[in-house]
C-alpha positions as CSV (number, residue, x, y, z in Angstrom):
1,M,0.0,0.1,0.0
2,H,1.3,3.4,-0.9
3,I,-0.1,6.4,1.2
4,D,0.3,10.1,-0.4
5,I,-0.7,13.1,1.5
6,D,-1.0,16.3,-0.7
7,K,0.6,19.1,1.4
8,D,-0.7,21.7,-0.7
9,V,-4.1,20.6,0.0
10,C,-4.0,19.6,3.6
11,I,-5.9,21.9,6.1
12,G,-4.8,19.9,9.2
13,A,-8.4,18.8,10.2
14,G,-6.8,15.8,11.9
15,Q,-9.5,13.4,10.8
16,C,-6.8,10.9,9.4
17,A,-4.9,11.0,12.9
18,L,-8.4,10.3,14.7
19,A,-9.2,7.6,12.2
20,A,-6.0,5.9,12.2
21,P,-3.6,6.9,14.9
22,G,-1.1,4.2,14.2
23,V,-0.4,5.5,10.9
24,F,-1.1,9.3,10.8
25,T,-0.2,12.1,13.1
26,Q,0.1,15.8,12.9
27,D,3.5,17.7,12.6
28,D,4.3,20.7,14.7
29,D,2.1,23.2,12.3
30,G,-0.8,20.7,12.7
31,Y,-0.7,19.1,9.2
32,S,-1.0,15.4,8.4
33,T,2.0,13.3,8.3
34,L,2.9,9.7,8.4
35,I,4.5,8.1,11.3
36,P,8.1,7.0,10.6
37,G,8.2,3.4,9.6
38,R,4.4,3.5,9.0
39,E,4.5,4.8,5.4
40,D,3.2,1.5,3.9
41,G,0.0,1.7,6.3
42,A,1.7,-1.1,8.5
43,G,-1.6,-3.2,7.8
44,D,-3.9,-0.9,9.3
45,P,-7.3,-1.4,8.0
46,M,-8.5,2.2,9.0
47,V,-6.0,3.7,6.4
48,R,-8.5,3.9,3.7
49,E,-11.2,5.4,6.0
50,A,-8.7,8.0,7.2
51,A,-8.5,8.8,3.5
52,R,-12.3,9.0,3.2
53,A,-12.6,11.0,6.4
54,C,-10.0,13.9,5.0
55,P,-12.5,16.9,4.3
56,V,-10.4,18.1,1.4
57,S,-9.1,14.8,0.0
58,A,-5.5,15.4,0.6
59,I,-4.9,11.6,1.0
60,T,-4.4,9.1,-1.8
61,V,-4.2,5.4,-0.8
62,T,-2.9,3.0,-3.6
63,E,-1.9,-0.4,-3.8
64,A,1.6,-1.1,-4.2
65,A,2.6,-2.5,-7.6
66,G,4.5,-6.1,-7.5
């Protein structure tokens, strides 16, 4: 799984961190970021829900090739 956060779109609502706190967090400015070592989603079933919960659709989740 590949997770991409569009930093130009993110408004820092924090819905991703609430939905999948084991994968997403917020940086010092309040914007979404991935927890180091969890860039592949770490098997968390809530990653896609976190992407859906984003009010500005800043998160894209795709399946890794291969």
